[in-house]
C-alpha positions in Angstrom: 283.3 -25.3 -5.1 283.9 -27.3 -8.1 283.7 -30.9 -8.9 285.7 -32.7 -11.4 284.0 -35.4 -13.2 284.5 -38.5 -15.4 281.3 -38.6 -17.9 279.8 -41.8 -18.6 281.1 -41.6 -22.3 283.7 -44.3 -23.6 285.3 -42.2 -26.3 288.8 -40.8 -26.8 287.8 -37.1 -26.6 285.8 -37.7 -23.4 288.3 -39.7 -21.1 289.4 -36.8 -19.1 287.8 -34.9 -16.4 285.2 -32.0 -17.0 284.5 -29.1 -14.3 280.7 -28.7 -12.8 279.7 -26.3 -10.3 278.4 -27.7 -7.0 275.1 -25.9 -6.2 275.0 -24.2 -2.9 272.5 -26.9 -1.3 275.0 -29.5 -1.8 278.3 -27.8 -0.8 279.2 -30.3 2.0 278.0 -33.3 0.3 279.6 -33.8 -2.7 283.0 -35.8 -2.7 285.2 -37.9 -4.7 283.5 -41.2 -5.7 280.2 -40.5 -5.6 277.8 -40.9 -8.8 276.2 -37.4 -10.0 273.9 -36.5 -13.0 275.7 -34.0 -15.2 274.3 -31.8 -18.6 276.8 -33.0 -21.1 275.6 -31.2 -24.7 272.0 -31.8 -24.8 271.7 -34.9 -22.4 272.0 -35.4 -18.8 274.7 -38.5 -18.0 276.0 -40.1 -15.1 279.6 -39.4 -13.8 282.1 -39.7 -11.3 283.3 -37.0 -8.9 287.2 -37.4 -9.1 288.0 -34.5 -7.2 286.7 -31.1 -5.4 288.6 -28.0 -5.8 288.1 -24.5 -5.2 288.6 -22.7 -8.9 288.5 -23.7 -12.2 290.5 -22.2 -15.2 287.1 -22.1 -17.3 284.8 -19.4 -17.0 281.2 -20.9 -18.2 280.6 -24.1 -16.1 277.2 -25.9 -15.9 276.1 -26.9 -12.3 275.4 -30.5 -11.0 271.7 -31.5 -11.6 271.0 -34.6 -9.2 273.0 -36.4 -6.8 273.0 -40.3 -7.8 274.6 -41.7 -4.2 274.6 -39.8 -1.1 278.0 -41.7 0.2 280.5 -42.4 -2.3 280.7 -45.6 -4.0 284.4 -45.7 -5.0 286.9 -45.1 -2.0 290.1 -43.2 -2.3 292.0 -46.5 -3.1 289.6 -47.6 -5.6 289.4 -44.1 -7.5 293.1 -44.4 -7.9 293.2 -48.3 -9.0 290.8 -47.2 -11.6 293.0 -44.9 -13.1 295.9 -47.2 -12.6 294.0 -49.9 -14.5 293.1 -47.5 -17.4 296.5 -46.7 -18.0 297.6 -50.5 -17.9 294.9 -51.9 -20.2 294.9 -48.7 -22.1 291.1 -48.7 -21.7 288.8 -45.5 -20.8 288.7 -44.9 -17.3 284.8 -44.8 -17.1 285.0 -48.4 -18.2 287.0 -49.0 -15.5 284.8 -47.5 -12.7 281.9 -49.6 -14.2 283.9 -52.6 -13.7 283.9 -51.8 -10.2 280.5 -51.6 -9.5 277.6 -54.2 -9.6 275.6 -54.0 -12.9 272.4 -52.8 -11.3 274.8 -49.5 -10.6 275.3 -48.7 -14.3 273.0 -46.0 -15.1 269.8 -46.7 -17.3 268.8 -43.8 -19.7 265.3 -42.9 -20.8 264.6 -40.3 -23.3 261.3 -38.1 -23.3 260.1 -35.2 -25.4 258.1 -32.6 -23.3 255.7 -29.6 -24.6 257.4 -26.6 -23.6 254.8 -24.2 -25.5 251.6 -24.4 -23.5 249.0 -22.1 -25.4 246.6 -23.9 -27.5 248.3 -25.3 -30.7 246.4 -28.1 -33.1 249.8 -29.1 -34.6 250.9 -29.5 -30.8 247.8 -31.0 -29.9 247.5 -33.8 -32.7 251.1 -34.8 -31.5 250.9 -35.0 -27.7 247.6 -35.9 -27.7 246.8 -33.6 -24.4 249.8 -35.2 -22.7 252.5 -33.0 -21.0 255.3 -35.3 -22.3 255.9 -38.8 -24.7 258.0 -41.3 -24.3 260.9 -41.5 -27.2 260.2 -45.1 -27.7 255.8 -44.3 -28.1 257.4 -41.5 -30.8 259.1 -43.6 -32.6 256.5 -46.3 -32.9 253.6 -43.8 -34.0 256.5 -42.5 -36.4 256.3 -38.9 -35.5 259.8 -38.2 -34.6 260.4 -35.7 -37.6 257.3 -34.0 -37.1 258.6 -33.5 -33.2 262.3 -32.5 -34.5 260.5 -29.5 -36.1 258.9 -28.2 -32.8 261.9 -28.9 -30.9 263.8 -26.9 -33.3 260.8 -23.9 -33.3 261.5 -24.2 -29.5 257.8 -25.7 -29.3 259.5 -29.0 -27.4 262.5 -30.2 -25.8 263.8 -33.6 -25.3 264.4 -34.7 -21.6 267.2 -37.6 -20.6 266.3 -38.9 -17.4 268.1 -41.5 -15.5 266.9 -44.3 -14.1 269.1 -45.8 -11.3 268.6 -49.7 -12.1 269.3 -50.5 -8.4 266.2 -51.1 -6.1 266.6 -51.7 -2.6 264.4 -54.2 -1.3 261.6 -53.1 1.3 259.4 -54.9 3.2 256.5 -53.6 5.4 256.7 -53.9 9.1 254.1 -53.2 11.8 255.2 -52.0 15.5 253.3 -50.9 18.4 255.0 -48.0 20.9 252.3 -47.9 23.0 252.5 -48.5 26.6 250.6 -51.6 28.4 248.2 -48.9 30.1 247.5 -47.7 26.5 246.6 -50.8 25.1 244.4 -51.8 28.4 242.2 -48.8 27.5 242.0 -49.8 23.7 241.6 -53.6 24.5 238.2 -52.3 26.6 237.0 -50.6 23.6 236.9 -53.6 21.6 233.6 -54.9 20.7 233.0 -58.8 22.5 232.5 -60.3 19.0 235.5 -58.8 17.2 237.8 -62.0 18.2 240.2 -61.1 15.3 241.0 -57.7 17.1 240.9 -59.1 20.5 243.5 -61.5 19.8 245.8 -58.9 18.2 245.4 -56.8 21.3 246.6 -59.7 23.5 249.6 -60.6 21.4 250.7 -56.7 20.9 250.3 -56.3 25.1 253.5 -59.0 25.1 255.1 -58.2 22.2 255.1 -54.3 22.5 258.2 -52.7 20.8 258.9 -55.6 18.0 258.9 -55.5 14.2 256.3 -58.1 12.3 255.4 -58.5 9.1 251.7 -58.7 8.3 252.2 -62.7 7.7 253.9 -63.2 11.0 251.5 -61.0 12.8 248.4 -63.2 11.3 250.3 -66.7 12.0 251.7 -65.7 15.6 248.5 -64.4 16.8 245.8 -65.7 14.5 244.5 -62.4 13.8 243.3 -61.3 10.4 244.7 -58.5 8.0 241.5 -56.2 8.4 241.9 -56.2 12.3 245.7 -54.9 11.6 244.7 -52.4 8.8 242.1 -51.2 11.5 244.7 -51.0 14.3 246.7 -48.9 11.9 243.9 -46.5 11.4 243.2 -46.3 15.4 247.0 -45.5 15.4 247.7 -48.7 17.9 250.3 -49.9 15.0 252.6 -48.1 13.1 253.6 -49.3 9.8 257.2 -48.5 8.2 259.1 -49.4 5.5 262.1 -51.2 6.3 265.1 -52.3 3.5 265.9 -55.8 3.5 268.7 -57.7 1.4 268.1 -60.4 -1.0 269.7 -63.5 0.6 270.6 -66.1 -2.6 271.6 -68.5 0.5 268.3 -68.0 2.5 267.3 -71.3 1.7 270.6 -73.2 3.0 271.7 -74.2 6.1 275.5 -74.2 6.7 277.2 -76.6 9.1 279.6 -74.8 11.0 283.3 -76.3 11.2 286.0 -76.3 13.1 289.6 -75.7 11.8 291.4 -78.8 11.2 294.7 -80.2 12.5 297.5 -79.3 9.8 299.7 -81.7 8.3 303.4 -81.0 8.8 304.0 -79.8 5.1 301.0 -77.3 5.8 301.9 -76.3 8.7 305.5 -75.2 7.3 303.5 -73.7 4.2 301.7 -71.3 6.4 304.1 -70.1 8.8 305.7 -67.5 6.4 302.2 -66.4 5.4 300.8 -66.0 9.2 304.1 -64.0 9.9 303.4 -61.4 7.2 300.2 -61.1 8.4 301.2 -60.5 11.9 303.9 -57.9 10.5 301.3 -56.2 8.3 303.5 -56.8 5.1 303.3 -57.2 1.5 304.4 -60.5 -0.2 303.3 -62.3 -2.9 303.0 -66.2 -2.2 302.7 -68.9 -4.9 301.1 -72.1 -3.2 301.9 -75.0 -5.2 299.9 -78.2 -3.9 299.0 -80.8 -5.9 295.1 -82.0 -6.2 293.8 -82.9 -2.8 296.7 -81.5 -0.5 294.7 -79.1 1.5 295.0 -75.7 -0.1 291.7 -74.8 1.2 292.0 -75.2 4.7 295.2 -73.0 4.4 293.4 -70.3 3.0 290.8 -70.5 5.7 293.2 -70.5 8.6 294.9 -67.8 7.1 291.6 -65.6 7.0 290.9 -67.0 10.4 294.0 -65.1 11.4 293.3 -62.0 9.6 289.7 -61.5 11.3 291.2 -62.1 14.4 293.1 -58.7 13.7 290.3 -56.8 12.7 290.7 -57.1 9.3 289.0 -58.4 6.1 290.1 -60.6 3.0 289.2 -61.1 -0.4 289.1 -64.7 -1.8 288.6 -65.3 -5.7 287.8 -68.4 -7.3 287.1 -69.2 -11.0 283.7 -69.0 -12.3 280.8 -70.4 -11.3 282.7 -74.1 -11.4 283.7 -73.5 -7.6 281.2 -71.4 -5.9 278.6 -74.0 -4.6 281.6 -76.0 -2.6 283.6 -73.0 -2.0 280.7 -71.1 -0.7 279.7 -73.9 1.9 283.3 -74.2 3.1 283.5 -70.5 3.7 279.9 -70.1 5.1 280.7 -73.0 7.6 283.8 -71.6 8.8 282.9 -68.0 8.9 279.1 -67.5 8.9 277.5 -64.4 8.0 280.9 -62.9 7.9 280.7 -64.2 4.4 279.5 -62.2 1.0 279.5 -64.0 -2.3 279.9 -62.2 -5.7 279.5 -64.4 -8.9 277.3 -64.3 -12.4 275.2 -67.0 -11.0 272.8 -64.4 -9.1 270.7 -62.1 -10.0 270.9 -58.2 -10.5 269.1 -57.6 -7.2 271.2 -60.0 -5.5 274.6 -59.2 -6.4 273.8 -55.7 -5.9 272.8 -56.3 -2.3 275.8 -58.6 -1.3 277.8 -55.7 -2.7 276.0 -53.0 -0.2 276.8 -55.5 2.7 280.5 -55.6 1.9 280.1 -51.7 1.6 278.4 -51.1 4.9 281.2 -53.2 6.6 278.7 -56.1 7.6 280.6 -59.1 5.9 284.4 -59.2 6.0 285.0 -61.9 3.8 284.0 -61.9 0.3 284.1 -64.8 -1.7 283.5 -64.3 -5.7 284.5 -64.7 -9.1 286.7 -62.2 -11.2 285.0 -58.6 -10.7 284.9 -59.2 -6.7 288.7 -58.5 -6.8 287.2 -55.0 -6.4 285.2 -55.5 -3.2 285.0 -52.1 -1.5 286.9 -53.2 1.6 288.7 -50.7 3.5 291.1 -52.8 5.8 292.2 -55.6 3.7 294.5 -58.3 5.6 294.7 -60.5 2.7 294.1 -61.7 -1.1 293.8 -65.3 -2.2 293.7 -66.4 -5.6 292.8 -70.0 -6.2 293.6 -72.0 -9.4 295.7 -68.7 -10.4 296.3 -70.6 -13.7 292.8 -70.0 -14.6 292.2 -67.6 -17.5 288.9 -66.6 -16.9 290.7 -64.5 -14.5 291.3 -61.9 -17.5 288.7 -60.5 -18.6 288.3 -60.1 -22.4 286.6 -56.7 -23.2 287.6 -53.4 -21.8 289.0 -52.9 -19.5 290.7 -55.9 -20.2 292.5 -56.4 -16.8 294.0 -60.0 -15.2 292.6 -60.5 -11.7 296.0 -61.5 -10.0 297.7 -58.1 -11.5 294.6 -56.0 -9.5 295.1 -58.1 -6.3 298.7 -57.8 -6.2 298.2 -53.8 -6.7 295.7 -53.7 -4.1 297.8 -55.8 -1.6 300.9 -53.1 -2.1 298.0 -50.5 -1.2 296.9 -52.3 1.8 300.4 -54.0 2.9 299.2 -57.4 3.0 300.2 -60.9 1.6 298.5 -62.4 -1.3 297.9 -66.1 -1.8 298.1 -67.6 -5.6 297.3 -71.1 -5.2 297.7 -73.9 -8.0 298.1 -77.6 -8.7 299.6 -76.5 -11.8 300.3 -72.5 -11.7 300.7 -70.7 -14.8 304.3 -70.7 -16.4 304.3 -66.9 -15.6 304.0 -67.4 -12.0 306.1 -70.4 -11.3 308.9 -68.5 -13.3 308.5 -65.6 -10.9 308.9 -67.6 -8.1 311.6 -69.7 -9.4 313.2 -66.2 -9.9 312.4 -65.4 -5.9 309.7 -62.6 -7.3 307.3 -64.6 -5.6 308.0 -66.6 -2.7 307.2 -70.5 -3.3 305.3 -72.4 -0.7 304.8 -76.5 -2.1 302.4 -79.4 -1.1 303.5 -82.6 -2.5 301.5 -85.1 -0.8 297.8 -85.3 -0.7 295.8 -84.5 2.9 295.3 -88.3 3.9 298.5 -89.5 2.4 296.3 -91.3 0.0 298.2 -91.8 -3.5 297.3 -90.0 -6.8 295.0 -91.7 -9.0 296.7 -94.2 -11.4 296.2 -92.9 -14.9 296.3 -95.1 -17.9 296.7 -93.4 -21.9 294.7 -94.7 -23.9 295.7 -94.5 -27.9 292.4 -94.1 -30.0 294.2 -94.8 -33.4 294.9 -98.0 -31.8 291.1 -98.8 -31.1 290.0 -97.8 -34.7 292.3 -100.2 -36.1 291.0 -103.3 -34.3 287.4 -102.3 -35.4 286.4 -100.4 -32.6 284.1 -97.2 -33.6 282.7 -96.2 -30.6 283.5 -93.2 -28.7 284.4 -95.5 -25.8 287.8 -97.6 -25.8 287.3 -101.1 -24.4 289.4 -100.3 -21.6 286.9 -97.1 -20.5 283.8 -99.1 -21.0 284.8 -101.9 -18.6 285.7 -99.8 -16.4 282.5 -97.8 -16.8 280.3 -101.3 -16.2 282.5 -102.2 -13.4 281.8 -98.6 -11.3 277.9 -99.2 -12.1 278.4 -102.4 -10.6 280.2 -101.6 -7.6 277.9 -98.4 -7.3 280.6 -95.9 -7.4 280.6 -92.5 -9.4 282.4 -91.6 -12.7 283.2 -88.2 -14.0 283.6 -87.9 -18.0 284.9 -85.0 -19.2 284.7 -83.6 -23.0 285.6 -79.9 -23.8 282.8 -79.6 -26.1 279.1 -79.1 -26.1 276.4 -79.6 -28.3 276.3 -83.0 -30.5 278.5 -82.9 -33.3 281.1 -80.4 -34.1 280.2 -80.2 -37.9 278.2 -81.3 -40.7 280.1 -82.6 -43.7 278.8 -84.1 -46.8 280.7 -87.1 -47.9 280.2 -86.6 -51.7 281.8 -83.4 -52.1 283.0 -82.7 -49.1 281.2 -79.3 -48.2 281.3 -78.3 -44.5 278.3 -76.1 -43.3 279.6 -73.0 -42.2 278.1 -69.9 -40.5 277.2 -67.2 -42.9 278.7 -64.0 -40.9 282.1 -65.9 -39.3 284.7 -67.9 -40.9 283.7 -71.2 -38.6 281.6 -74.3 -39.0 278.1 -74.3 -37.7 277.5 -76.4 -34.5 275.0 -79.1 -34.5 272.5 -79.3 -31.3 270.5 -82.0 -31.3 268.4 -80.9 -28.6 266.9 -78.1 -30.4 267.3 -79.7 -33.8 269.5 -76.6 -35.2 272.8 -75.5 -36.3 274.5 -73.0 -34.5 277.2 -70.8 -34.1 279.4 -70.6 -31.0 280.7 -66.9 -32.0 278.1 -64.1 -33.2 274.8 -66.8 -32.4 273.6 -67.4 -35.6 270.9 -70.3 -35.6 269.7 -72.3 -38.9 267.8 -75.4 -39.8 269.3 -78.8 -40.2 269.7 -79.7 -43.9 268.4 -83.1 -45.1 270.5 -83.0 -48.0 273.9 -81.0 -49.1 273.2 -77.6 -50.4 276.0 -77.9 -52.6 275.7 -81.1 -54.4 272.3 -82.1 -53.2 273.4 -85.7 -52.2 272.0 -87.4 -49.3 275.0 -88.5 -47.6 276.0 -85.9 -44.8 277.0 -86.6 -41.8 277.7 -85.4 -38.5 281.5 -85.4 -37.4 283.0 -84.5 -33.8 281.5 -85.2 -30.2 279.3 -83.0 -28.1 278.4 -83.6 -24.5 274.6 -84.4 -26.0 276.0 -87.1 -28.6 277.7 -88.7 -25.7 275.0 -88.7 -23.6 273.1 -90.6 -26.0 275.5 -93.0 -26.9 276.0 -93.7 -23.2 271.8 -94.3 -23.0 272.1 -97.0 -25.7 275.3 -98.8 -23.9 274.9 -98.2 -20.4 270.6 -98.2 -20.4 270.8 -98.7 -16.5 273.3 -95.9 -15.8 271.9 -92.4 -14.3 273.4 -89.5 -16.0 274.1 -85.8 -15.3 275.1 -83.5 -18.1 276.3 -80.4 -17.3 277.5 -77.8 -20.1 276.3 -74.2 -20.8 273.3 -75.3 -22.4 272.2 -77.2 -19.0 273.6 -74.9 -16.4 272.2 -71.7 -18.1 268.9 -71.3 -16.0 269.6 -70.0 -12.3 270.9 -72.1 -9.8 270.9 -75.2 -12.3 274.8 -75.3 -11.5 274.1 -76.1 -7.3 271.2 -78.6 -7.9 272.8 -80.8 -10.7 275.7 -80.9 -8.3 273.6 -81.6 -5.2 272.1 -84.3 -7.2 275.3 -86.1 -8.1 276.5 -85.4 -4.2 273.5 -87.1 -2.7 274.3 -90.3 -5.0 271.5 -89.4 -7.3 273.3 -90.1 -10.4 276.4 -92.6 -11.5 277.9 -90.9 -14.6 278.5 -87.0 -14.2 279.4 -85.7 -17.9 280.5 -82.3 -18.6 282.7 -79.7 -20.3 285.4 -77.6 -18.3 283.2 -76.7 -15.5 283.5 -80.0 -14.2 287.1 -80.0 -14.3 288.0 -78.2 -11.0 287.1 -78.0 -7.5 285.2 -80.8 -7.0 285.3 -83.0 -4.2 283.2 -86.1 -3.9 284.1 -89.2 -1.5 282.4 -91.6 -4.0 284.2 -90.5 -7.3 286.5 -93.1 -8.2 287.0 -93.0 -12.0 287.6 -90.1 -14.2 287.3 -90.7 -18.0 288.6 -88.2 -20.4 286.9 -88.6 -23.9 289.4 -86.5 -26.2 292.2 -85.2 -24.7 293.3 -83.4 -27.9 290.5 -80.8 -28.2 292.6 -78.0 -27.3 296.3 -79.4 -28.4 295.5 -78.6 -31.8 294.4 -74.8 -31.3 296.8 -72.1 -32.7 297.7 -70.6 -29.3 301.5 -70.9 -27.9 299.5 -71.9 -24.8 297.7 -75.3 -26.0 300.0 -77.5 -24.5 299.9 -75.8 -21.0 296.2 -75.8 -21.1 295.9 -79.1 -22.1 298.2 -79.8 -19.2 296.4 -78.2 -17.1 293.2 -79.6 -17.8 294.0 -83.1 -18.0 296.0 -82.7 -14.5 292.9 -80.8 -12.7 290.5 -83.6 -14.0 292.1 -86.3 -13.0 292.6 -84.8 -9.4 289.0 -85.4 -9.2 289.2 -89.3 -8.3 290.2 -91.0 -5.3 290.3 -88.3 -3.0 289.1 -89.8 0.1 289.0 -93.7 0.8 288.5 -95.2 -2.1 291.5 -95.3 -4.7 291.1 -93.5 -8.1 291.6 -94.2 -11.8 292.1 -92.0 -14.7 291.5 -93.3 -18.4 292.8 -90.4 -21.0 291.9 -91.1 -24.5 293.8 -89.5 -27.3 294.9 -89.6 -30.7 298.3 -88.1 -29.6 299.6 -90.2 -26.6 303.3 -89.5 -27.6 302.3 -85.8 -27.0 304.5 -84.7 -24.1 301.8 -82.7 -22.4 299.3 -85.8 -22.1 302.1 -88.2 -21.1 303.2 -85.5 -18.0 299.6 -85.1 -16.9 299.0 -88.8 -16.9 302.4 -89.0 -14.5 300.9 -85.4 -12.7 304.8 -84.3 -13.0 304.4 -80.5 -13.5 308.1 -80.4 -12.8 309.2 -81.7 -15.8 306.2 -80.4 -17.9 307.3 -76.6 -16.9 311.3 -77.3 -17.9 310.1 -78.7 -21.3 307.6 -76.2 -21.7 310.0 -73.2 -21.0 312.7 -75.0 -23.8 310.0 -74.3 -26.3 308.8 -71.0 -24.9 312.5 -69.9 -24.8 313.3 -70.9 -28.7 309.9 -69.3 -29.6 310.2 -65.9 -27.5 306.9 -66.4 -25.7 306.0 -65.3 -22.1 307.5 -65.8 -19.6 310.5 -64.7 -21.6 309.1 -61.9 -23.4 305.9 -59.6 -22.8 303.1 -59.7 -25.6 300.5 -57.1 -26.5 298.2 -57.9 -29.4 296.6 -55.4 -32.1 293.9 -56.4 -33.7 291.7 -54.2 -36.4 288.2 -55.4 -37.5 286.1 -53.6 -40.2 283.5 -54.7 -43.0 285.8 -54.4 -46.0 288.7 -56.7 -46.3 290.7 -54.1 -48.0 290.7 -51.3 -45.8 291.8 -53.6 -42.8 294.3 -55.0 -44.5 296.0 -51.6 -45.6 295.1 -50.0 -41.8 296.9 -53.1 -40.2 299.8 -52.4 -42.5 300.2 -48.8 -41.7 299.7 -49.6 -37.9 302.9 -52.1 -38.2 305.1 -49.7 -39.9 304.0 -47.3 -37.1 304.8 -49.5 -34.7 308.1 -50.7 -35.9 309.3 -47.2 -36.6 308.7 -46.2 -32.8 309.9 -49.2 -30.8 313.4 -50.5 -30.6 315.6 -53.1 -32.7 315.0 -55.7 -29.8 311.2 -55.6 -30.0 309.6 -58.8 -32.7 306.7 -57.6 -34.7 304.9 -60.4 -36.0 302.1 -59.6 -38.9 299.7 -57.7 -40.2 298.0 -61.5 -40.5 294.6 -62.4 -40.1 293.4 -63.7 -36.9 292.9 -67.4 -36.4 289.2 -66.7 -37.1 289.3 -64.4 -39.7 285.8 -63.3 -39.9 283.3 -62.8 -37.0 279.9 -61.4 -37.2 280.5 -60.1 -41.1 283.9 -58.1 -39.6 287.0 -59.5 -41.3 289.6 -59.1 -38.3 293.6 -58.9 -38.7 296.1 -58.6 -36.1 299.7 -57.6 -35.4 301.8 -59.4 -32.4 304.6 -57.2 -30.4 307.1 -59.1 -28.3 309.3 -57.3 -26.2 311.4 -57.3 -22.9 311.5 -53.6 -22.0 310.2 -51.1 -24.2 309.1 -47.6 -22.5 307.9 -46.1 -25.2 305.1 -48.8 -25.8 302.4 -47.7 -23.8 302.9 -43.9 -25.3 302.8 -45.5 -28.8 299.9 -47.7 -28.7 297.9 -44.6 -27.2 299.3 -42.5 -30.2 298.3 -44.9 -32.3 294.6 -45.5 -31.4 294.0 -42.1 -30.9 294.9 -41.1 -34.6 293.5 -44.5 -36.2 290.2 -44.1 -34.2 289.9 -39.9 -35.1 290.6 -41.0 -38.7 288.2 -44.2 -39.1 285.7 -44.1 -36.7 283.2 -42.9 -38.6 283.6 -45.5 -41.0 283.0 -48.2 -38.3 286.9 -49.4 -37.7 287.4 -50.6 -34.4 290.7 -51.1 -33.1 291.4 -53.5 -29.9 294.8 -53.6 -28.0 295.2 -56.5 -25.6 298.5 -56.2 -23.1 299.0 -59.8 -22.4 296.6 -61.0 -24.1 295.1 -64.7 -22.8 292.8 -65.5 -25.9 295.1 -65.6 -29.3 291.9 -66.4 -31.2 
């Protein structure tokens, strides 16, 4: 029998199946979806079995060397889905399969050099130092690789590739006794009277025959000692076994069980069509458009309840880490141990264990970030994407899939409904709902009939004119003091981490730039250094201007660290929690900080984007947005949409319970429609206004986009290649397609590589995929050795 294998080499020439013979001993074991180790050229690498067949058109075939799994890690549906993703996103099949599995299952390769000539040979003795094999790293460190290469060429040594599976199962030692009471009594009579530890243990075992205990449990429960336990193992009274246990990221938490709430009339109306689709096993995409606090989560929970009653499973996606702790509480509270959680806050091992729990059908509800969409469930009854407008659902590296598209594809396979939920749906989704492609469900009121918070927009130009140089307007500062007196909580939102955004010399206008990227460095006070947020370059802070040696060097712009300092000066009594990438990078930090805030141990929560969504604390009555313009000025056609969504989401954190909420938005562009309409929480009006502009500019949802980016260290080469590519695209597409460029990217250089791009706008281009594939094949083959890279992003979200 022959196995068709896709090998772990993401390159053009290897993006196809290779045939390998299945050895006799594994004939009935190998099946599609399993990982195997196969010889490829001189090395042994990991691959995925795609198909098993009877014969091959090729004569000389190599054999599969190792099985890395005993059961398939990708089921039939996921194998098909991987091929579909590779096709849709123009990526390699192997990249698509890797995206579906936890990182622990990506193979780690280790290289050794093994001695094959065993007769005495002084040259070999000196190289191998009487060992049979040397690790590649060690040979590099001892600088003997060239000499070893000569020996390999002479046939005296060989290079071995060892595949290490990073997925380690966690095991624990358990002890148990299978002896009957009479046998235990016989052993008891043989124990010396003064061996008290052994006597205690035998009495304990007489009561607990056949049960499993760890060393710790036996010592604590019976009062015995570890020496007595080992003595019993030697005598054959206790049997020792290594059992696998799961790493449970939530072992330290107790989840309060919750019961379904009574739905409001609006919620009832929204959930009815969903339940009827679940009942009928029919596919349909619903867009659940509900204002912040209108009870979308309860609709999710009750729909899942219905799915579980039918014996099916559910996947719920939430945007990255921001929503997980609270969301996990809600789902674990309702469905207990049926819930598995997958998100980036977990360690490698924890992720792997949660994934295996799903694969073994021990979990029926999967809650997680983007990659949870690939959970290996086989009987899906519903798929839910919360905050569907979030750009983090789009993966920024290969394969560049969007979780929403994958969810819809999987739902069609399983014939089940998809719910896309949001208070500020993306224009694409809302336009589809208006056209009837999606079924629109609306929740226009908050659950407890509470009013939406009142919003006041402060013009920071006026504040400057009246002599207020602080980063807080008079109105926001007064309200902050008022909340401290009333012991109510405040959220302050700023879309920028670090201390100041840049360093500027007031004499010559010099701005400190990153030497590897065309972007200014950000000042981080905490570590007292200048950092590049693109390539990670760091350097010290200059005391005088590097250009003109003037002392007048000042910090401009505001980051979260600087706001925290300022708050400590003007409101020394306030207790502040800061949340940004710098304070939440440690595992579990995110949850700890939110728990502190929830329990009232802080008055002000200051943070970046991660605090804008999903938080629901009863005591928050004020939300302050320090600068609403940060995103408005980006060269991105979605800038207004992203600003509107963010402001609406942040405003929605205030006054969700008994207390009424207020929002203060500080801006230098108070007349901008996205700021104005976010203040009124008027999505419909914003949608109409933005759609007009999109139509005029030929942008989504009226047109599709594809972005081709070329990068290389030599600027002239980048320009000439991009020009040739633009010509090729123009020649192969219809007259209706609009091709912009070549032009330099908004950030023209990152990590010493120049970047040029070409933007394609189109409605129906049946030849587009084929054209882009040919383009990549032609140019990658021609320029690959010179280090030129081409990346194609179909429906891009990040235009930078």
